[in-house]
C-alpha positions as CSV (number, residue, x, y, z in Angstrom):
1,M,62.1,219.8,37.4
2,S,62.1,218.6,41.3
3,N,58.7,220.7,41.8
4,S,56.6,218.9,39.3
5,N,54.9,216.6,42.0
6,Q,53.7,219.4,44.1
7,P,49.9,219.8,44.4
8,I,48.5,223.2,42.7
9,Y,45.8,224.3,44.7
10,I,43.2,226.0,42.4
11,L,40.4,226.4,44.7
12,P,40.5,228.4,48.3
13,E,41.1,226.6,51.4
14,G,37.5,225.0,52.7
15,Y,36.1,224.5,49.1
16,Q,34.9,220.8,48.6
17,R,34.7,219.1,45.2
18,T,33.1,215.9,44.2
19,M,33.5,214.9,40.4
20,G,32.5,212.1,37.7
21,R,30.6,209.3,38.9
22,D,30.6,210.3,43.0
23,A,28.7,213.4,41.9
24,Q,26.4,211.8,40.0
25,R,25.6,209.1,42.8
26,N,25.2,211.7,45.5
27,N,22.6,213.8,43.2
28,I,21.0,210.7,42.2
29,L,20.7,209.5,45.9
30,A,19.3,212.8,47.0
31,G,16.7,213.0,44.4
32,K,15.4,209.3,45.5
33,I,15.5,210.2,49.4
34,V,13.2,213.0,48.5
35,A,10.9,210.8,46.3
36,E,10.7,208.3,49.1
37,T,10.0,210.9,51.7
38,V,6.7,211.8,50.1
39,R,5.7,208.5,48.4
40,T,3.8,206.8,51.1
41,T,1.4,209.7,50.8
42,L,0.4,209.2,47.4
43,G,-3.2,207.9,46.3
44,P,-6.2,207.6,48.5
45,K,-4.7,205.1,50.9
46,G,-1.5,207.6,51.3
47,M,-0.4,208.2,55.0
48,D,0.3,211.7,56.6
49,K,3.4,213.4,57.7
50,M,3.9,215.2,60.9
51,I,6.1,218.1,60.4
52,V,7.1,219.9,63.6
53,D,9.3,223.2,63.1
54,S,11.8,224.6,65.4
55,L,9.4,226.9,66.9
56,G,7.1,223.6,67.9
57,D,4.3,224.4,65.3
58,V,2.8,221.1,64.0
59,I,1.7,220.6,60.6
60,V,-0.2,217.4,59.7
61,T,-0.6,216.8,55.9
62,N,0.0,214.4,53.1
63,D,0.2,217.6,50.5
64,G,3.5,216.6,48.5
65,V,4.6,220.6,48.1
66,T,3.8,221.4,52.1
67,I,5.8,218.4,53.1
68,L,8.6,219.4,51.4
69,E,8.8,223.1,51.8
70,E,8.2,222.5,55.4
71,M,11.3,220.1,55.5
72,Q,13.8,222.7,54.9
73,I,15.9,220.6,52.7
74,E,19.5,221.7,52.2
75,H,21.0,219.4,49.6
76,P,21.2,221.5,46.3
77,A,20.2,218.3,44.1
78,A,17.4,217.5,46.4
79,K,16.2,221.4,46.3
80,M,15.9,220.9,42.4
81,I,13.2,218.2,43.0
82,V,11.6,220.4,45.3
83,E,11.4,223.2,42.6
84,V,9.2,220.4,40.7
85,A,6.5,220.3,43.4
86,K,6.5,223.9,43.3
87,T,6.4,224.2,39.6
88,Q,3.3,221.5,39.9
89,E,1.4,223.4,42.6
90,N,1.8,226.9,40.6
91,E,0.7,225.3,37.3
92,V,-1.8,223.1,38.3
93,G,-2.4,222.9,42.0
94,D,-2.2,219.3,42.4
95,G,-0.1,216.3,41.7
96,T,3.0,217.3,43.5
97,T,3.7,214.1,45.1
98,T,3.4,212.4,41.5
99,A,5.7,214.8,40.1
100,V,8.3,213.9,42.8
101,V,7.6,210.3,42.7
102,L,8.4,210.4,38.8
103,A,11.4,212.3,39.2
104,G,12.8,210.0,41.8
105,E,12.1,206.9,39.7
106,L,13.4,208.5,36.5
107,L,16.8,209.2,38.3
108,K,16.7,205.6,39.9
109,N,16.1,204.0,36.4
110,A,18.8,206.2,35.0
111,E,21.7,205.1,37.5
112,V,21.1,201.4,36.2
113,L,22.0,202.5,32.6
114,L,25.0,204.8,34.1
115,D,26.0,201.4,35.6
116,K,25.8,199.9,32.0
117,D,28.5,202.7,31.0
118,I,25.8,204.2,28.9
119,H,26.9,208.2,28.8
120,P,24.8,210.6,30.9
121,T,24.0,212.8,27.8
122,V,22.5,209.8,25.8
123,I,20.3,209.1,28.7
124,A,19.2,212.6,28.7
125,K,18.6,212.6,25.1
126,G,16.4,209.4,25.3
127,Y,14.5,211.0,28.3
128,R,13.7,214.0,26.3
129,I,12.5,212.1,23.4
130,A,10.3,209.8,25.8
131,A,8.9,213.1,27.6
132,E,8.1,214.8,24.2
133,E,6.3,211.2,22.8
134,S,4.7,211.2,26.4
135,Q,2.9,214.5,25.6
136,K,1.4,213.0,22.1
137,I,0.3,209.9,23.7
138,L,-1.3,211.4,26.7
139,K,-3.4,214.0,24.6
140,G,-4.2,211.0,22.1
141,M,-5.7,209.2,25.1
142,A,-7.5,212.1,27.0
143,E,-11.4,212.7,26.6
144,N,-12.8,215.9,26.1
145,V,-14.8,217.9,29.1
146,S,-16.8,221.1,29.0
147,P,-18.3,223.0,31.6
148,K,-21.9,221.7,30.9
149,D,-20.3,217.9,32.4
150,D,-21.0,218.7,36.0
151,K,-21.0,215.0,36.6
152,I,-17.3,214.8,35.5
153,L,-16.3,218.0,37.1
154,V,-17.5,216.5,40.2
155,N,-15.8,213.5,40.1
156,I,-12.7,215.6,39.5
157,A,-13.2,216.9,42.7
158,I,-13.9,214.3,44.6
159,T,-10.8,212.3,43.2
160,A,-8.7,215.4,44.1
161,M,-9.8,215.1,48.0
162,T,-10.1,211.2,48.2
163,G,-7.3,210.4,50.9
164,K,-6.9,213.7,52.3
165,G,-8.5,215.1,55.5
166,A,-11.7,216.6,53.8
167,E,-12.7,212.9,52.7
168,A,-15.6,212.6,54.9
169,N,-17.7,215.5,53.3
170,K,-15.9,215.2,50.1
171,E,-19.3,215.1,48.3
172,L,-20.5,218.6,49.8
173,L,-16.8,220.3,49.4
174,A,-16.7,219.0,45.5
175,D,-19.9,220.5,44.9
176,L,-19.1,223.7,46.5
177,T,-15.7,223.8,44.4
178,V,-17.3,223.2,40.8
179,K,-19.8,225.9,41.5
180,A,-17.1,228.3,42.7
181,V,-15.0,227.8,39.7
182,K,-18.0,227.8,37.3
183,Q,-19.1,231.1,38.9
184,V,-15.6,232.9,38.4
185,M,-15.0,231.5,35.0
186,D,-14.7,233.8,31.6
187,E,-15.6,232.7,28.7
188,V,-14.5,234.4,25.4
189,D,-14.9,233.2,22.0
190,G,-15.0,229.5,23.3
191,V,-11.9,230.0,25.2
192,I,-12.1,229.5,29.2
193,D,-10.1,231.7,31.8
194,I,-10.2,231.0,35.0
195,D,-8.3,233.5,37.7
196,M,-8.1,231.4,40.9
197,D,-7.6,234.6,43.0
198,N,-11.1,235.4,42.5
199,I,-11.8,232.6,44.9
200,K,-11.3,233.6,48.0
201,L,-10.5,230.9,50.5
202,E,-11.4,231.6,54.1
203,K,-11.0,229.1,57.0
204,K,-12.5,229.2,60.3
205,V,-12.1,227.0,63.1
206,G,-15.4,225.9,64.8
207,G,-18.4,223.8,63.7
208,G,-17.7,220.6,61.3
209,T,-16.4,220.5,57.8
210,E,-20.0,219.9,56.8
211,D,-20.7,223.6,57.7
212,S,-18.7,225.0,55.0
213,E,-20.4,226.7,52.3
214,L,-19.8,229.1,49.2
215,I,-20.7,232.7,49.5
216,Q,-22.0,234.4,46.3
217,G,-19.7,237.5,47.5
218,I,-16.9,238.0,50.0
219,V,-16.1,237.2,53.5
220,L,-14.1,239.6,55.1
221,D,-12.0,239.4,58.3
222,K,-13.2,242.4,59.4
223,E,-15.9,244.1,61.6
224,R,-17.8,247.5,61.4
225,V,-15.9,250.3,62.9
226,H,-18.4,251.5,64.9
227,S,-21.0,249.7,67.4
228,G,-23.6,252.4,66.3
229,M,-23.6,251.2,62.8
230,P,-26.4,248.8,61.4
231,K,-25.4,245.1,61.7
232,F,-27.3,244.0,58.9
233,V,-27.9,245.9,55.8
234,T,-30.4,244.6,52.8
235,N,-30.0,245.8,49.5
236,G,-26.4,247.0,49.9
237,K,-24.9,249.9,47.7
238,V,-21.4,249.2,48.1
239,A,-18.9,252.2,48.1
240,L,-15.2,250.9,47.7
241,I,-12.7,253.7,48.8
242,D,-9.1,253.7,48.1
243,S,-8.2,257.0,50.4
244,A,-8.4,257.6,54.1
245,L,-11.5,259.1,55.7
246,E,-9.2,261.2,58.3
247,I,-7.4,264.6,58.1
248,K,-3.9,263.7,56.8
249,N,-0.9,265.2,57.7
250,T,0.6,267.9,55.7
251,E,2.8,267.1,52.8
252,T,5.6,269.8,53.8
253,D,6.5,270.6,57.5
254,A,3.9,273.4,58.6
255,K,4.0,274.8,62.0
256,I,0.5,276.3,63.3
257,Q,0.6,279.0,65.7
258,I,-2.3,279.6,68.2
259,T,-2.4,282.6,70.4
260,D,-5.6,282.3,72.2
261,P,-8.1,279.5,73.0
262,S,-10.7,280.3,70.7
263,Q,-8.7,279.8,67.8
264,M,-7.9,276.2,69.3
265,Q,-11.9,275.7,69.2
266,M,-12.1,277.1,65.4
267,F,-9.1,274.8,64.5
268,I,-10.9,271.7,65.8
269,D,-14.3,272.7,64.6
270,Q,-12.9,273.3,60.9
271,E,-11.2,269.6,61.2
272,E,-14.3,268.4,62.3
273,N,-16.2,270.4,59.5
274,M,-13.7,268.5,56.9
275,L,-14.4,265.0,58.4
276,K,-18.2,265.7,57.8
277,N,-17.6,266.9,54.4
278,M,-16.1,263.9,53.7
279,V,-19.0,261.8,55.2
280,D,-21.6,264.1,53.4
281,L,-19.9,263.2,49.9
282,V,-20.2,259.3,51.0
283,V,-24.0,260.0,51.8
284,K,-24.8,262.1,48.6
285,S,-23.4,259.2,46.2
286,G,-26.2,256.9,47.7
287,A,-24.0,254.2,49.5
288,N,-25.2,252.5,52.7
289,V,-22.0,250.2,53.0
290,V,-18.2,251.5,52.7
291,F,-15.0,249.3,52.7
292,C,-12.1,251.8,53.2
293,Q,-8.8,250.6,52.1
294,K,-7.2,253.1,54.8
295,G,-8.3,254.6,58.1
296,I,-11.4,256.1,59.1
297,D,-11.2,258.9,61.7
298,D,-13.3,258.5,65.0
299,I,-15.6,261.5,63.9
300,A,-16.1,260.2,60.7
301,Q,-17.3,256.8,62.3
302,H,-19.5,259.0,64.3
303,Y,-21.3,260.7,61.2
304,L,-21.2,257.4,59.2
305,A,-23.2,255.7,62.2
306,K,-25.6,258.9,62.2
307,A,-26.1,258.0,58.8
308,G,-26.9,254.5,58.9
309,I,-24.1,253.6,56.9
310,F,-22.2,250.2,57.2
311,A,-18.3,250.7,57.4
312,C,-14.9,248.8,57.4
313,R,-11.7,250.1,57.2
314,R,-8.2,248.8,56.1
315,V,-9.3,246.2,53.8
316,K,-6.7,244.6,52.2
317,Q,-6.0,245.6,48.4
318,S,-6.8,242.1,47.1
319,D,-10.0,241.9,49.0
320,M,-10.9,245.4,47.7
321,Q,-10.3,244.1,44.0
322,K,-12.1,240.8,45.0
323,L,-15.0,242.9,46.5
324,A,-15.4,244.9,42.9
325,R,-15.4,241.8,41.2
326,A,-18.2,240.4,43.1
327,T,-20.5,243.7,43.8
328,G,-19.6,245.6,40.1
329,A,-18.1,248.6,42.2
330,R,-15.4,250.7,41.0
331,I,-12.9,251.4,43.3
332,V,-12.4,255.3,43.8
333,T,-9.5,257.0,45.1
334,N,-10.7,260.7,45.0
335,L,-13.7,260.9,47.3
336,K,-15.0,264.2,45.3
337,D,-15.3,261.7,42.5
338,L,-17.3,259.2,44.1
339,S,-20.9,258.9,42.4
340,S,-24.0,256.7,42.5
341,S,-22.2,255.0,39.0
342,D,-19.6,253.8,41.0
343,L,-21.3,251.8,43.6
344,G,-21.8,248.2,43.5
345,K,-24.5,246.2,44.6
346,A,-25.1,243.1,47.1
347,G,-28.3,241.5,48.4
348,T,-27.3,241.7,52.0
349,V,-24.2,242.7,54.1
350,I,-24.0,241.5,57.7
351,E,-21.8,241.2,60.3
352,K,-21.3,237.5,61.9
353,K,-19.6,236.1,64.8
354,I,-18.0,232.9,63.8
355,G,-16.1,231.6,66.6
356,D,-14.8,234.6,69.1
357,E,-14.1,236.8,65.8
358,G,-16.5,239.1,64.1
359,M,-16.7,238.8,60.0
360,T,-18.4,240.7,57.2
361,Y,-20.4,238.7,54.6
362,V,-21.1,240.7,51.4
363,Q,-23.4,238.2,50.1
364,D,-26.2,237.3,47.7
365,C,-24.6,239.5,44.8
366,K,-26.1,239.3,41.3
367,N,-23.8,237.0,39.3
368,P,-20.6,238.0,41.2
369,K,-17.3,237.2,39.5
370,A,-15.4,236.7,42.5
371,V,-16.8,234.2,45.3
372,T,-15.8,233.0,48.8
373,L,-15.6,229.3,50.0
374,L,-15.7,229.3,53.7
375,V,-14.2,226.2,55.1
376,R,-15.0,224.6,58.7
377,G,-13.4,222.3,60.7
378,G,-13.4,221.1,64.3
379,T,-9.6,222.0,64.9
380,E,-6.9,224.4,63.3
381,H,-4.7,221.4,61.9
382,V,-8.1,219.9,60.3
383,T,-9.4,223.0,59.1
384,D,-5.6,223.6,57.5
385,E,-5.5,220.2,55.8
386,I,-9.2,220.6,54.5
387,E,-8.1,223.8,52.9
388,R,-5.2,222.3,51.5
389,A,-7.5,219.5,49.9
390,V,-10.1,222.2,48.6
391,K,-7.2,224.0,47.2
392,D,-6.0,220.9,45.4
393,A,-9.7,220.0,44.0
394,L,-10.2,223.6,42.7
395,G,-6.6,223.6,40.9
396,D,-8.0,220.5,39.6
397,V,-11.3,221.4,38.2
398,S,-9.9,224.6,36.8
399,A,-7.0,222.7,34.9
400,A,-9.7,220.5,33.4
401,L,-11.9,223.3,32.3
402,T,-8.8,225.4,30.8
403,V,-7.2,222.7,28.9
404,G,-10.6,220.9,28.1
405,K,-9.2,217.5,28.6
406,V,-9.3,214.5,31.2
407,V,-7.9,211.3,31.8
408,A,-8.8,208.7,34.5
409,G,-7.2,208.2,37.5
410,G,-6.0,205.1,39.4
411,G,-2.7,204.8,37.6
412,A,-4.7,203.9,34.4
413,P,-2.8,206.7,32.2
414,E,0.8,205.5,33.3
415,V,0.0,201.8,32.4
416,E,-0.9,202.8,28.8
417,L,1.7,205.5,28.6
418,A,4.2,202.9,29.8
419,K,2.6,200.5,27.4
420,K,2.6,202.7,24.4
421,L,6.2,204.2,25.0
422,R,7.4,200.6,24.9
423,E,6.0,200.2,21.5
424,F,7.7,203.4,20.4
425,S,11.1,202.5,21.8
426,N,11.0,199.5,19.3
427,K,11.2,201.9,16.4
428,L,14.2,203.5,17.8
429,S,17.8,202.5,17.1
430,G,21.0,203.5,19.4
431,R,21.2,203.3,23.1
432,E,18.5,206.1,23.2
433,Q,16.1,203.3,23.1
434,L,17.2,201.7,26.5
435,A,16.6,204.9,28.2
436,V,13.2,205.4,26.5
437,M,12.6,201.7,27.9
438,A,13.8,203.2,31.3
439,F,11.3,205.9,31.2
440,A,8.3,203.9,30.2
441,E,9.2,201.6,33.3
442,A,9.3,204.6,35.6
443,M,5.9,205.5,34.7
444,E,4.7,202.4,36.3
445,V,5.9,203.4,39.7
446,I,2.4,205.3,40.4
447,P,0.2,202.3,40.0
448,R,2.8,200.4,42.0
449,T,3.0,202.8,44.7
450,L,-0.6,203.1,44.7
451,A,-0.6,199.4,45.4
452,E,1.8,199.7,48.0
453,N,0.3,202.1,49.9
454,A,-2.8,200.2,50.1
455,G,-0.9,197.2,51.3
456,L,-1.7,195.2,48.0
457,D,0.9,193.3,46.2
458,P,2.3,195.4,43.8
459,I,3.5,192.7,41.3
460,D,0.3,191.0,41.1
461,M,-1.6,194.3,40.7
462,L,0.8,195.3,37.8
463,T,0.5,192.1,36.0
464,D,-3.3,192.5,36.1
465,L,-3.0,195.9,35.1
466,K,-1.0,195.4,32.1
467,A,-2.9,192.6,31.2
468,R,-6.2,194.4,30.9
469,H,-4.5,197.3,29.1
470,D,-3.1,194.6,26.6
471,K,-6.8,193.5,25.8
472,G,-7.5,197.1,24.8
473,D,-9.0,198.4,28.1
474,K,-7.2,202.2,28.4
475,W,-8.9,202.9,31.5
476,A,-8.0,199.9,33.6
477,G,-6.9,201.3,36.8
478,L,-6.8,200.2,40.7
479,D,-9.6,200.1,43.0
480,V,-7.4,200.7,46.2
481,F,-10.2,200.1,48.3
482,K,-11.5,196.8,47.1
483,G,-7.9,195.8,45.9
484,K,-8.9,194.8,42.1
485,V,-8.5,196.3,38.7
486,I,-11.5,198.2,37.5
487,D,-12.4,200.9,34.8
488,C,-11.5,203.8,36.3
489,W,-13.7,206.2,34.3
490,K,-17.1,204.3,35.0
491,A,-16.4,204.5,38.8
492,G,-15.6,208.1,38.4
493,V,-12.0,208.5,39.4
494,I,-11.2,211.1,36.9
495,E,-8.2,213.5,36.8
496,P,-7.4,216.4,34.8
497,L,-4.9,216.2,31.8
498,K,-2.7,218.7,32.7
499,I,-1.6,217.0,36.2
500,K,-0.2,214.2,34.0
501,T,1.5,216.3,31.3
502,Q,3.1,218.9,33.5
503,A,4.2,216.0,36.0
504,I,5.8,214.2,33.2
505,K,7.6,217.7,31.6
506,S,9.0,218.8,34.7
507,S,10.1,215.6,36.2
508,A,11.8,214.6,33.0
509,E,13.4,218.2,32.6
510,V,14.8,217.8,36.4
511,T,16.2,214.8,35.7
512,E,18.0,215.7,32.4
513,L,19.7,218.6,34.4
514,I,20.7,216.3,37.4
515,L,22.4,213.6,35.1
516,R,24.4,216.2,32.9
517,I,26.1,217.4,36.6
518,D,29.8,215.7,36.8
519,D,31.4,218.2,39.2
520,I,30.3,219.5,42.2
521,I,32.2,222.6,43.8
522,A,30.8,223.6,47.3
523,G,32.2,226.9,48.4
524,S,33.0,227.1,52.4
525,G,30.7,230.3,52.6
526,S,28.4,227.9,51.8
527,K,26.4,225.7,54.6
528,S,28.4,223.1,53.1
529,E,28.9,221.3,56.6
530,S,25.2,221.1,57.5
531,S,23.9,220.9,53.8
532,G,25.1,217.3,53.1
533,M,27.2,218.1,50.0
534,P,29.3,215.2,49.2
535,P,30.6,213.5,50.9
536,G,28.1,212.5,52.9
537,M,24.0,213.6,52.7
538,G,23.5,215.1,56.7
539,G,21.5,217.8,55.5
540,M,18.7,216.0,54.0
541,M,17.0,213.6,56.8
C-alpha cells in the first residue's frame, strides 16, 4: 500500500487545468475586461479607439464589433463575448457595444451572487427567467412603426449615427439611408422583407461627407474596356452576360497542325469571325450596354466599340445580381439565347472619374430594387468610419421596419425594464429572485455608462431617471448634451426594438454559458502560453 500517495497523471504533460471558483473567476474577469474595453465608446459622447495591427494599418472607430474583431482576443471566455457582438452585428447591424456591456455587467453581478454561495445553476436559471420576462416587457412598451412614418425612420437613422464619425452630416445621411431601405423593401401580404445585400455601399475618398449620394441604380468600380466606346449612354438597354466574349481553349487537349502560312491566316480569320459573330448576337438583341462577368477579347472590344456599345468586363457576381435587380435584366449564360426580352433598362450609364479611379454609374433606373449609397469623406479613415456609421443606420431602419416596433433611446427602455423586472421578482420565491434582481440591476449599466461617458454624475442621473419612471414617464431618458432627463421619444431619440431584444437575448445566453463552466482544461498544443489561459490573463490586453 506504500504507493497509494503517488500522484496519478491523467493528462499529458503541458496541459493546464483550472477548477471550481478559480475557473469561474477567470472567465468572469475575462468577460468584464472585454466589456470595459468597449464601454467608453457607448453613446453620443462615447470616445473612439485607435487600433494599430501588426502591419501598421490604423483603424479609428467606436464601433464595438470592429474594435473586438481587430483586437484579436485569445482568451476562450472573452472570445464568447466577442461572439455576442458578432451575433448582434449579423442580426441587427447595430447595438454591439450595448450587448457586450450588458454581458459584462451580468457577469459582474453574478460574481457577487457566487460570493454569497448561490449555486451557478440557480443564477443561470434566474437569468433565463429574467431574459424571457424582459422580452415580454419590451414588446409591451414598444411603439408601432410603418414605412409611412418617415420622420420616425429618419430619427432612428440619426440616433444610430450620433456620436460616430458621420455626425456632422447625419441629417443628409439619415435621409439617404431611409430612402435606400424603402427603395429595396418588398412587402407581401403586409409582411415586410428587406434584403440588405440589395443596398450597395460604395465608399470613395475625396470630397466631403456632404457629397455622399444615393444612386437609383448601381455604381461599379469598373471602367469601360475600350477607349473608343461611348462614355455616356442615355436610355441604356443593359445586357448581363455570364459567359466570356472570347475564344475558349478546347475542353480536351487538341493539337492543330499548320503546314503553310495561308492556313495560319485562315485560322486567325476564323477566330476573328467567331468573335465578330458573338458581338453580332449582342448587337442584334438591341443592347447598347454590356456587363460581362468574364473576359472580353481585344477583337470583341474593337467590334463592340465600333457598334457604339458601352462594355465592362469581369464584373463581380454579386454586382451582376444587383444590376439584375436594379435594371430588370436577366443574366444570360448562353449568348445565342440573348434576346431583347432579356435586356434591362437604365436611364443613363456613364463613366465618371472619382478621385483617380474610373467608376461606372448605372443610374436613373425605374423603380430599382437595388440601389447604391456612395459615401464620400476627406481621408480613408474618415470614409471607413462614415461607412460603418451608415451600415449601423441601415441595419436600424431595416430592423425597425421588419419588426414594426420601436422604443426610445437614451437609456429609457433599460430603466423602465429594470423597474418592471424588480416588480416581477417580488412574485418569485426562492433564490432565483436574487438572480432576477441582479439582472434588473445590470440593465441600469446602459444609462449609467451614457452618463459616465458624458462626464455626468451617474448616481444623480440614475436617481432622476428612476424618479421620472416611477411617475409613469416610460420614455424618460438622458440628454447627454444638456446633462438632464428628457422625454426621449419627443426629442426624436428612437431605436428599433430588435436592438434591445437581441442584445438582452444574446448577452443573457452567453452569461449562462460562462457561469456553468467550472473546469478549464487547456491543451499544450493550444496557444495557452499566450492566450492568457488560467492562471494569468496575458492574452487579453
